[in-house]
C-alpha positions in Angstrom: 12.0 -23.4 -31.0 8.3 -23.9 -30.7 5.6 -22.1 -32.6 3.4 -22.4 -29.6 2.5 -19.0 -28.0 4.1 -18.3 -24.6 1.2 -17.9 -22.1 3.5 -17.3 -19.1 3.4 -13.5 -19.4 -0.4 -13.6 -19.5 -0.5 -15.9 -16.5 1.8 -13.5 -14.6 -0.3 -10.5 -15.5 -3.5 -12.4 -14.3 -1.8 -13.3 -11.0 -0.6 -9.8 -10.5 -4.1 -8.4 -11.2 -5.6 -10.9 -8.8 -3.2 -9.9 -6.0 -3.7 -6.1 -6.6 -7.5 -6.8 -6.4 -6.9 -8.5 -3.1 -5.1 -5.4 -1.8 -7.9 -3.1 -2.9 -10.5 -5.4 -1.3 -8.5 -5.8 1.9 -8.3 -9.6 1.7 -5.5 -9.8 4.3 -5.5 -13.6 4.6 -5.1 -14.2 0.8 -2.5 -11.5 0.6 -0.5 -13.2 3.4 -0.8 -16.5 1.6 0.3 -15.2 -1.8 3.2 -13.2 -0.3 4.3 -16.2 1.8 4.2 -18.3 -1.4 6.6 -15.9 -3.2 4.7 -13.0 -4.6 6.9 -9.9 -4.0 5.5 -7.9 -1.1 6.6 -4.7 -2.9 5.0 -5.6 -6.2 3.9 -2.5 -8.1 1.3 -1.8 -10.7 1.7 0.3 -13.9 1.3 3.5 -11.7 3.9 2.5 -9.2 1.3 1.7 -6.6 2.4 -1.1 -4.2 0.2 -3.6 -2.5 0.5 -1.6 0.7 -0.4 1.6 -1.2 -3.6 0.1 -2.6 -4.6 -1.5 0.8 -4.0 1.8 2.6 -5.8 4.0 0.1 -8.8 1.7 0.2 -8.9 1.7 4.0 -7.8 -1.8 4.9 -5.8 -1.6 8.1 -5.6 -5.4 8.5 -4.2 -5.9 5.0 -1.7 -3.1 5.6 -0.6 -4.8 8.8 -0.2 -8.1 7.1 2.0 -6.6 4.4 4.0 -4.5 6.8 4.7 -7.7 8.9 6.0 -9.3 5.7 8.5 -6.4 4.9 6.5 -4.0 2.8 8.3 -0.7 2.2 5.8 1.6 3.9 7.4 4.7 2.4 7.7 3.6 -1.2 6.3 6.3 -3.4 4.2 5.8 -6.4 4.9 7.3 -9.8 3.2 10.5 -8.7 5.5 10.9 -5.6 2.7 9.9 -3.2 3.2 7.8 0.0 0.8 5.2 1.3 0.5 7.3 4.5 -0.4 10.4 2.7 -3.0 8.4 0.7 -4.5 7.1 4.0 -4.6 10.6 5.4 -6.3 11.9 2.3 -9.0 9.2 2.6 -9.4 9.8 6.3 -8.5 6.2 7.2 -7.5 6.5 10.9 -6.9 2.8 11.5 -4.7 2.7 8.4 -2.7 5.7 9.5 -2.1 4.0 12.9 -1.0 0.8 11.1 1.4 2.6 8.9 2.9 4.7 11.7 3.3 1.6 13.8 5.1 0.0 10.8 7.6 2.9 10.7 6.1 5.1 8.0 7.6 8.6 7.7 5.0 11.3 7.9 7.3 13.6 5.8 7.8 11.2 2.9 6.4 12.1 -0.5 4.7 15.1 -1.9 2.5 16.2 -0.5 3.6 14.7 2.8 1.1 13.1 5.1 1.6 16.0 7.5 0.8 18.5 4.7 -2.2 16.5 3.7 -3.6 16.4 7.2 -3.1 20.2 7.5 -4.6 20.8 4.1 -7.8 18.9 5.0 -7.8 20.2 8.6 -7.5 16.7 10.0 -6.2 17.6 13.4 -7.0 14.1 14.7 -4.7 12.5 12.1 -2.1 15.2 12.5 -1.9 14.3 16.2 -1.1 10.7 15.2 1.5 11.8 12.7 3.3 14.2 15.0 3.1 12.2 18.2 6.5 11.9 20.0 
């Protein structure tokens, strides 16, 4: 057994922080590269936010689409029971709402749901997207 400190946990944390920052910044190309290289597409932070949740909340439709194309769980709720779709509606991110709906997101997932959020903030434009046949 070695007395050398194990830096692998620190390296993993640094990598995860970098990837979460890419999602927040909408760096779709880098996210695609990292996920393709083995970073879990449904990686979550300490609050239960996935990469797709962070990309959606920060208004990055391209990053959302890249993650969805790689199997991101579009309805995975964070620790507060919020869905990426409800977060995008709350922020008024129409392009993200379209990307998530196209990726199969359930407008009734989470609490409050995306539909309830659209009604609460009187976003009839987004409600129409969420309730389209």
